[in-house]
C-alpha positions in Angstrom: -112.8 -14.2 -192.9 -109.1 -14.6 -192.2 -109.3 -11.8 -189.6 -112.1 -13.6 -187.8 -110.1 -16.8 -187.7 -106.9 -15.1 -186.4 -108.8 -13.2 -183.7 -110.3 -16.4 -182.2 -106.9 -17.8 -181.1 -106.0 -14.5 -179.5 -109.1 -14.5 -177.5 -108.6 -18.1 -176.4 -105.0 -17.4 -175.4 -105.9 -14.4 -173.3 -108.7 -16.3 -171.6 -106.5 -19.2 -170.7 -103.8 -16.9 -169.2 -106.4 -15.1 -167.1 -107.9 -18.5 -165.9 -104.3 -19.6 -165.0 -103.8 -16.4 -163.1 -107.1 -16.8 -161.2 -106.4 -20.4 -160.4 -102.9 -19.6 -159.0 -104.3 -16.8 -156.9 -107.2 -18.9 -155.6 -104.8 -21.8 -154.7 -102.6 -19.3 -152.8 -105.4 -17.7 -150.9 -106.9 -21.1 -150.1 -103.7 -22.6 -148.7 -102.9 -19.5 -146.7 -106.3 -19.4 -145.2 -106.0 -23.0 -144.2 -102.8 -22.3 -142.4 -104.3 -19.3 -140.6 -107.3 -21.4 -139.4 -105.1 -24.3 -138.3 -103.7 -23.0 -135.0 -102.9 -26.3 -133.2 -99.1 -26.0 -133.6 -98.9 -22.2 -133.8 -97.4 -21.7 -130.4 -94.8 -24.4 -131.0 -93.7 -22.9 -134.3 -93.0 -19.5 -132.7 -91.2 -20.8 -129.6 -87.9 -19.4 -130.8 -89.3 -16.0 -131.5 -91.2 -15.7 -128.2 -88.1 -16.9 -126.3 -85.9 -14.3 -128.1 -88.5 -11.6 -127.2 -88.4 -12.7 -123.6 -84.6 -12.7 -123.4 -84.5 -9.1 -124.8 -87.3 -7.9 -122.6 -86.0 -9.4 -119.4 -82.8 -7.4 -119.6 -84.8 -4.2 -119.2 -86.2 -5.3 -115.8 -83.1 -7.3 -114.6 -82.4 -4.7 -111.9 -85.9 -4.5 -110.5 -86.0 -7.7 -108.5 -82.6 -7.2 -106.7 -83.7 -3.6 -105.9 -87.0 -4.8 -104.5 -85.4 -7.6 -102.5 -82.9 -5.1 -101.0 -85.6 -2.6 -100.1 -87.7 -5.3 -98.5 -84.8 -6.6 -96.4 -83.6 -3.2 -95.3 -87.1 -2.0 -94.5 -87.9 -5.1 -92.4 -84.6 -5.0 -90.6 -85.0 -1.4 -89.7 -88.7 -1.3 -88.6 -88.8 -4.9 -87.2 -85.6 -4.9 -85.1 -86.1 -8.5 -83.8 -86.0 -10.0 -87.3 -83.1 -10.7 -89.6 -83.8 -11.0 -93.4 -80.2 -10.9 -94.5 -79.9 -14.7 -95.1 -83.1 -14.5 -97.2 -81.7 -11.5 -99.1 -78.5 -13.3 -99.9 -80.3 -16.4 -101.1 -82.7 -14.4 -103.3 -79.9 -12.4 -104.8 -77.8 -15.5 -105.4 -80.7 -17.2 -107.2 -81.3 -14.1 -109.2 -77.7 -14.1 -110.3 -78.0 -17.7 -111.4 -81.0 -16.8 -113.5 -79.2 -13.9 -115.1 -76.3 -16.1 -116.0 -78.7 -18.6 -117.5 -80.3 -15.7 -119.5 -76.9 -14.6 -120.8 -76.1 -18.1 -121.9 -79.4 -18.4 -123.7 -78.8 -15.1 -125.5 -75.4 -16.2 -126.7 -76.7 -19.6 -127.8 -78.0 -20.2 -131.3 -81.7 -20.5 -130.7 -83.5 -22.8 -133.1 -86.9 -24.5 -133.1 -85.2 -27.7 -131.9 -83.5 -26.3 -128.8 -86.0 -23.5 -127.9 -88.0 -25.9 -125.8 -84.9 -27.0 -123.8 -83.9 -23.5 -123.1 -87.4 -22.6 -122.1 -87.4 -25.5 -119.6 -84.1 -24.3 -118.1 -85.5 -20.8 -117.7 -88.7 -22.2 -116.0 -86.5 -24.2 -113.6 -84.8 -21.0 -112.7 -88.2 -19.4 -112.0 -89.0 -22.4 -109.7 -85.8 -21.6 -107.7 -86.9 -18.0 -107.4 -90.2 -19.2 -106.1 -88.5 -21.3 -103.5 -86.8 -18.1 -102.2 -90.2 -16.4 -102.0 -91.6 -19.5 -100.2 -88.8 -19.2 -97.6 -90.1 -15.7 -96.8 -93.5 -17.3 -95.9 -92.0 -19.2 -93.0 -90.1 -16.3 -91.6 -92.0 -14.9 -88.6 -91.4 -12.3 -86.0 -92.8 -13.7 -82.8 -90.7 -11.4 -80.6 -91.9 -8.2 -82.4 -94.0 -5.8 -80.4 -96.6 -5.8 -83.3 -96.5 -9.3 -84.8 -99.4 -8.5 -87.1 -97.5 -5.6 -88.6 -94.9 -7.9 -90.0 -97.5 -10.3 -91.3 -99.2 -7.5 -93.2 -95.8 -6.3 -94.5 -94.9 -9.9 -95.6 -98.3 -10.2 -97.3 -97.9 -7.0 -99.2 -94.4 -8.0 -100.3 -95.7 -11.3 -101.7 -98.6 -9.7 -103.6 -96.3 -7.0 -105.1 -93.8 -9.7 -106.1 -96.6 -11.7 -107.8 -97.9 -8.7 -109.7 -94.4 -7.4 -110.8 -93.0 -10.8 -111.8 -96.1 -11.7 -113.7 -95.9 -8.6 -115.9 -92.1 -8.9 -116.3 -92.2 -12.6 -117.2 -95.2 -12.6 -119.4 -93.2 -13.6 -122.5 -92.1 -16.8 -120.8 -94.8 -19.4 -120.9 -96.0 -20.5 -117.5 -93.6 -18.3 -115.6 -96.2 -17.0 -113.1 -97.3 -20.5 -112.2 -93.7 -21.9 -112.0 -92.5 -19.0 -109.8 -95.4 -18.7 -107.3 -96.8 -22.2 -107.0 -94.1 -23.0 -104.3 -95.3 -19.9 -102.5 -98.9 -21.0 -102.6 -97.9 -24.4 -101.4 -95.9 -22.8 -98.6 -98.8 -20.7 -97.6 -101.1 -23.7 -97.5 -98.6 -25.7 -95.4 -98.3 -22.7 -93.0 -102.0 -22.4 -92.7 -102.3 -26.1 -91.9 -99.6 -26.0 -89.3 -100.9 -22.9 -87.7 -104.6 -22.4 -88.7 -105.0 -18.7 -88.0 -107.8 -16.8 -89.8 -105.3 -14.3 -91.2 -103.2 -17.0 -92.7 -106.2 -18.7 -94.3 -107.3 -15.5 -95.8 -103.8 -14.7 -97.2 -103.6 -18.2 -98.7 -107.0 -17.9 -100.4 -106.2 -14.4 -101.7 -102.8 -15.3 -103.0 -104.1 -18.5 -104.7 -106.9 -16.5 -106.4 -104.4 -13.7 -107.5 -101.9 -16.3 -108.8 -104.7 -18.0 -110.9 -105.8 -14.6 -112.2 -102.3 -13.5 -113.2 -101.6 -16.9 -114.7 -104.7 -16.6 -116.9 -103.8 -13.0 -117.9 -100.2 -13.8 -118.8 -101.3 -16.9 -120.7 -103.7 -14.7 -122.7 -101.0 -12.1 -123.3 -98.6 -14.9 -124.5 -101.3 -16.4 -126.8 -102.1 -12.9 -128.2 -98.5 -12.2 -129.0 -98.1 -15.6 -130.7 -101.2 -14.9 -132.8 -99.9 -11.5 -133.8 -96.6 -13.1 -134.9 -98.5 -15.8 -136.8 -100.7 -13.3 -138.6 -97.8 -11.1 -139.5 -95.8 -14.1 -140.8 -98.8 -15.4 -142.8 -99.5 -12.0 -144.2 -95.9 -11.7 -145.4 -96.1 -15.2 -146.9 -99.4 -14.4 -148.6 -98.0 -11.2 -150.2 -94.9 -13.1 -151.4 -97.0 -15.9 -152.9 -99.4 -13.5 -154.6 -96.4 -11.6 -156.1 -95.0 -14.9 -157.3 -98.3 -16.0 -158.8 -98.7 -12.5 -160.4 -95.2 -12.7 -161.9 -95.8 -16.2 -163.3 -99.1 -15.1 -164.8 -97.4 -12.1 -166.4 -94.7 -14.3 -167.8 -97.3 -16.8 -169.2 -99.3 -13.9 -170.8 -96.1 -12.5 -172.3 -95.2 -15.9 -173.8 -98.7 -16.2 -175.1 -98.6 -12.8 -176.8 -95.2 -13.7 -178.3 -96.6 -16.9 -179.6 -99.6 -15.1 -181.0 -97.4 -12.5 -182.7 -95.2 -15.3 -184.2 -98.3 -16.7 -185.9 
């Protein structure tokens, strides 16, 4: 009879410990699942990480744009002898140098969630300056060239290549494609209105469609990277919380067993 009475508290204690463990795990899973499903402020919470990724990534392609500008200018000056792209080259390289200095300052700064938005805005303004340099190229023409259409096709190819390369290189900076090449699209539209030639109208339409397409692609890439960071962070938090709940449950069970043995 006494054995039956003593076994009943043991069973009750074990059941309560197991229930406590299940409730802790259930609360942890429920709260983490709610955070995963609530993605309204996900991009803002990872601004600092995405900006740090961008600053480290852009260093790898820092020499691509100056090289492309130099090749473009030298090729045009050699094959189109009645044109001079040296002023445009100097302006483009100067703006690129300013952007590099801005990137270096951002790397040395202590990035936080509070100042990440301000630094991103400064970098986006730098991209607008780069876009103004490309927009200047739109208004450069070679009327004295023997084959004027040749320079037009060359300029069109340069703008499309710059759009593709810059979009891929700046994909970690939110809105970089739009900020950089919206001035170019506006310049093409103004040029088409001032001199409505069929080739200019076609180039304006093609460039606007390409800019919209690459803006969409880079935005999807940015969103995907943010989601990957969010899932990784939430997974780490979930594992840590489950381990904490498990350790608390083990501690409660150990105390219950000690209390049972004391009886």
